[in-house]
C-alpha positions in Angstrom: -15.7 -8.4 -0.7 -12.5 -6.6 -1.8 -12.3 -2.9 -0.9 -9.6 -0.8 -2.5 -7.4 0.9 0.0 -6.6 4.6 -0.5 -3.5 4.3 1.6 -1.6 2.2 -0.9 0.1 3.6 -4.0 -1.8 3.2 -7.3 -1.3 0.0 -9.1 0.8 0.7 -12.3 1.2 -2.9 -13.5 -0.3 -6.3 -13.2 1.8 -9.4 -13.2 0.0 -12.6 -14.2 1.1 -16.2 -13.7 0.9 -18.1 -17.0 -0.5 -21.7 -16.9 -3.5 -22.2 -14.7 -4.1 -18.4 -14.7 -4.1 -17.0 -18.3 -3.6 -20.3 -20.2 -4.6 -23.9 -19.8 -3.2 -27.1 -21.3 -5.9 -29.2 -23.1 -3.9 -32.4 -23.6 -1.5 -33.2 -20.8 1.4 -35.4 -21.8 4.0 -34.2 -19.2 7.0 -35.1 -21.3 9.5 -33.7 -18.8 7.9 -35.8 -16.1 8.2 -38.8 -18.4 11.9 -38.0 -19.0 12.6 -38.0 -15.2 10.8 -41.3 -14.9 13.0 -42.8 -17.7 16.0 -41.4 -15.9 15.0 -43.1 -12.7 14.4 -46.4 -14.6 17.9 -46.0 -16.0 19.4 -45.9 -12.6 19.6 -42.1 -11.9 18.1 -41.4 -8.4 15.8 -38.4 -8.3 17.4 -35.2 -6.8 15.5 -32.7 -4.7 16.3 -29.9 -7.1 15.5 -31.7 -10.4 12.3 -29.7 -11.1 14.1 -26.4 -10.2 16.9 -27.3 -12.6 14.5 -27.9 -15.5 12.8 -24.5 -14.9 16.0 -22.4 -14.3 18.0 -23.5 -17.3 17.0 -23.2 -21.0 16.7 -26.9 -21.6 14.8 -28.7 -24.3 14.2 -32.4 -23.8 17.4 -33.6 -25.4 19.5 -31.0 -23.5 17.7 -32.0 -20.3 18.5 -35.7 -20.9 22.1 -34.8 -21.5 22.3 -32.6 -18.3 20.9 -35.5 -16.2 23.3 -37.9 -18.0 20.5 -40.0 -19.3 21.2 -41.9 -22.5 17.9 -42.4 -24.4 17.3 -44.3 -27.6 16.4 -42.0 -30.5 12.9 -43.5 -30.6 12.3 -42.7 -27.0 13.4 -39.1 -27.4 11.4 -38.7 -30.5 8.3 -40.0 -28.7 8.9 -37.4 -25.9 9.2 -34.7 -28.5 5.9 -35.7 -30.1 4.2 -35.5 -26.8 5.7 -32.1 -26.1 4.5 -30.8 -29.5 1.0 -32.2 -28.8 0.9 -30.7 -25.4 2.1 -27.2 -26.5 -0.4 -27.4 -29.5 -3.3 -27.9 -27.0 -2.6 -24.7 -25.1 -5.5 -22.2 -25.1 -6.4 -19.0 -23.3 -9.0 -19.0 -20.5 -12.1 -17.1 -21.7 -11.5 -14.3 -19.2 -7.9 -13.7 -20.1 -8.1 -11.3 -23.0 -11.2 -9.4 -21.6 -9.3 -8.9 -18.3 -6.2 -7.7 -20.1 -8.3 -5.3 -22.1 -9.9 -3.8 -19.0 -6.4 -3.2 -17.6 -5.0 -1.8 -20.8 -7.8 0.7 -21.1 -6.9 2.0 -17.7 -3.3 2.5 -18.7 -2.0 -0.4 -16.6 1.0 -2.3 -17.8 0.8 -6.1 -18.2 3.4 -8.8 -17.5 3.7 -12.5 -17.3 5.9 -14.2 -14.7 6.1 -17.9 -14.8 8.0 -21.0 -13.6 8.3 -23.2 -16.7 10.6 -25.2 -18.9 11.8 -23.2 -21.9 9.6 -24.7 -24.6 6.4 -23.7 -22.8 7.3 -20.0 -23.4 6.3 -20.5 -27.1 2.5 -20.7 -26.7 2.5 -18.0 -24.1 4.1 -15.5 -26.5 2.1 -16.7 -29.5 -1.2 -16.3 -27.6 -0.2 -13.2 -25.7 2.0 -11.1 -27.9 3.3 -7.6 -27.1 2.9 -7.6 -23.4 5.0 -5.1 -21.5 7.2 -7.8 -19.9 7.8 -11.5 -19.9 9.6 -13.0 -16.9 10.7 -16.6 -17.3 12.3 -18.7 -14.5 14.9 -20.0 -17.0 16.0 -16.5 -17.9 16.3 -15.3 -14.3 17.7 -18.6 -12.9 15.2 -18.3 -10.1 11.7 -19.7 -9.5 8.7 -18.3 -7.7 8.6 -17.8 -4.7 12.3 -16.8 -4.7 12.7 -13.0 -4.4 14.9 -12.7 -7.4 12.2 -13.4 -9.9 9.8 -10.8 -8.5 12.6 -8.3 -8.4 13.4 -9.0 -12.0 9.8 -8.5 -13.3 9.7 -5.2 -11.3 12.9 -4.1 -13.0 11.5 -5.1 -16.4 8.4 -3.0 -15.8 10.4 -0.1 -14.4 7.9 0.0 -11.5 8.5 -0.2 -7.7 7.3 -3.5 -6.2 4.6 -1.6 -4.2 2.9 -0.5 -7.4 2.7 -4.1 -8.8 -0.2 -6.5 -8.3 0.3 -10.2 -9.0 -2.3 -12.9 -9.4 -2.1 -16.6 -10.0 -3.5 -20.0 -9.1 -0.7 -21.0 -6.8 -1.0 -19.5 -3.3 2.6 -19.6 -2.3 4.2 -18.6 -5.6 1.6 -16.0 -6.9 0.2 -14.5 -3.7 2.3 -15.0 -0.6 5.7 -14.9 -2.3 5.0 -11.6 -4.0 3.7 -10.1 -0.7 6.9 -10.9 1.0 8.7 -9.0 -1.7 6.6 -5.9 -1.5 4.1 -6.6 -4.3 0.4 -7.0 -3.8 -0.4 -10.7 -4.2 -3.8 -12.2 -5.0 -4.9 -15.8 -5.3 -7.0 -17.0 -8.3 -9.4 -19.8 -7.2 -11.3 -20.8 -10.3 -12.7 -24.0 -8.8 -13.5 -23.0 -5.2 -15.1 -20.2 -3.2 -12.4 -17.5 -3.0 -11.2 -16.4 0.4 -10.4 -12.8 1.3 -8.0 -11.2 -1.2 -8.8 -13.9 -3.7 -10.8 -14.0 -6.9 -12.7 -16.6 -8.9 -12.1 -15.0 -12.3 -9.7 -12.5 -13.9 -12.3 -10.0 -15.0 -13.4 -9.3 -11.4 -9.7 -9.0 -10.5 -9.1 -6.5 -13.3 -12.1 -4.4 -12.3 -10.8 -4.4 -8.7 -7.4 -3.2 -9.9 -8.9 -0.4 -11.9 -11.0 0.7 -9.0 -7.9 0.7 -6.9 -6.1 3.1 -9.3 -8.9 5.6 -9.4 
């Protein structure tokens, strides 16, 4: 049971993770993972920061292949692009996403998205969730959650002190513990399991909790 604390400042804005929190991918093709597998097969050994590179630079598939110095046949690159299109086309909102945002909006709370992702995945987020107060992408900030810079950036975008921000997402380290270390209030979304303390099983319950906290 989550009990709002009167000793904390009111929550002025909520920061949502994107995929796994507000949105889900219906058809998983994982074209970037396929690209890295092709790079390995071509003789390029994996590097510890490959995933970070993909998410902190504005790289489409062709640009990613060039950055990793992988020469692909046009047919292979075209197949990856088709898989990317199919995956992006399958993105939908979770059923509780818009109702939760509506609850928060009615209470005058700002809404932001903060996400680690490769640049093309921004497109369905903005199409399905237009006109939010802030969008914070790892490839724009050159930092990924749980690095402090990305949380600082979204706080700056919202013009709110970190202590007045609440963040929720399905990744404990990136969306709950990381924000807490930077002064935000972090909460874990556990859709498939019994939530622990300071965690929620759905976004509507979280939104109502936030509104109760601000009253």
